[in-house]
Structures are given as structure tokens and as C-alpha cells.
C-alpha positions in Angstrom: -12.0 -33.8 12.1 -10.2 -37.4 12.3 -11.9 -38.3 8.7 -9.8 -35.6 7.4 -6.8 -36.3 8.7 -7.1 -40.1 8.2 -7.6 -40.0 4.5 -5.5 -38.7 1.7 -2.9 -36.0 2.0 -4.9 -33.7 -0.5 -9.0 -33.2 -0.9 -10.6 -32.1 -3.9 -11.6 -28.5 -4.0 -15.0 -29.5 -4.8 -16.9 -31.3 -3.1 -15.0 -31.9 -0.1 -13.4 -28.4 0.8 -16.6 -26.6 -0.9 -18.8 -28.5 1.6 -16.4 -27.6 4.6 -16.7 -23.8 3.5 -20.4 -24.2 2.9 -20.4 -22.8 -0.7 -21.4 -24.2 -4.0 -19.3 -25.0 -7.1 -19.0 -21.9 -8.8 -18.2 -19.9 -5.6 -15.3 -22.3 -4.5 -13.9 -22.3 -7.9 -14.3 -18.3 -8.3 -12.4 -17.8 -4.9 -9.6 -20.4 -5.7 -9.1 -18.7 -9.4 -8.9 -15.1 -7.7 -6.5 -16.4 -5.2 -8.8 -15.5 -2.2 -8.5 -18.9 -0.3 -6.6 -18.7 2.8 -4.8 -22.1 1.9 -3.1 -23.5 -0.7 -4.8 -24.9 -4.1 -3.1 -26.8 -6.6 -4.3 -27.3 -10.2 -3.1 -30.7 -11.7 -4.3 -31.3 -15.1 -8.0 -30.5 -14.5 -8.0 -31.3 -10.8 -8.0 -28.8 -8.2 -6.4 -30.2 -4.9 -6.1 -28.8 -1.4 -3.6 -29.9 0.8 -5.0 -31.3 4.0 -2.3 -29.6 6.5 -3.0 -26.2 5.7 -6.8 -26.9 5.2 -6.9 -28.4 9.0 -4.9 -25.5 10.4 -7.4 -23.1 8.9 -10.0 -24.6 10.6 -8.2 -23.9 13.8 -6.2 -27.4 14.1 -3.0 -25.2 15.0 -1.4 -28.2 16.5 -1.7 -31.0 13.7 1.7 -32.3 12.5 2.4 -34.5 9.3 3.0 -37.4 11.7 -0.6 -36.9 12.9 -2.2 -37.9 9.6 -2.2 -41.3 8.2 -0.1 -40.6 5.4 2.2 -38.1 7.2 2.3 -36.0 4.2 2.1 -32.8 3.3 1.3 -32.5 -0.2 3.9 -34.2 -1.9 6.4 -32.9 -3.9 4.3 -30.5 -5.6 5.5 -26.8 -6.0 3.4 -24.3 -3.8 2.2 -21.5 -6.3 1.0 -19.4 -3.1 -1.7 -19.4 -0.4 -5.0 -19.7 -2.5 -3.5 -19.2 -5.8 -4.0 -21.7 -8.8 -2.4 -21.4 -12.0 
């Protein structure tokens, strides 16, 4: 868990989040585009990114706060499309 929190404030949907969820590339992108992931996903250009704090909370770390991460960021100025939704 520490590796997740000590890294950047977002992680790529594939391969990082797919590996955590133990699913492949097609499945993770299918879940994201259908809005079936339990955390927000942002599409920026051709990249799909997941903010670390909602991902950590989904993994069961409810007591994680922004200051517990190296960057202290929650996803930086990007407007949330909604939990699990991408444009």
C-alpha cells in the first residue's frame, strides 16, 4: 500500500489499476467506459487515469487522507465526471 501512496496522485488505468483488480486490458477499459468501476476515472487525451485516494479507499483504507500521500494531491484541478465514468 505504501508504494501506491508514495507515488504520483494518479495511476494509469492500465496496467496499474488492472493489475490491482486482477483483470486484463479489455476488461478494465470495458468497465471504465460503461461506468462500472467504484472509483472515478479520468480520460485525458488518450490516457485513462485513476486518482490514488479514491482507489485506496476502495481497497479498504478508509482512514487515508491527502496528507498521507507524498504529493498530498487528490487529483489536482480535474473535474470529476463521476464515480467510474469516463467521457
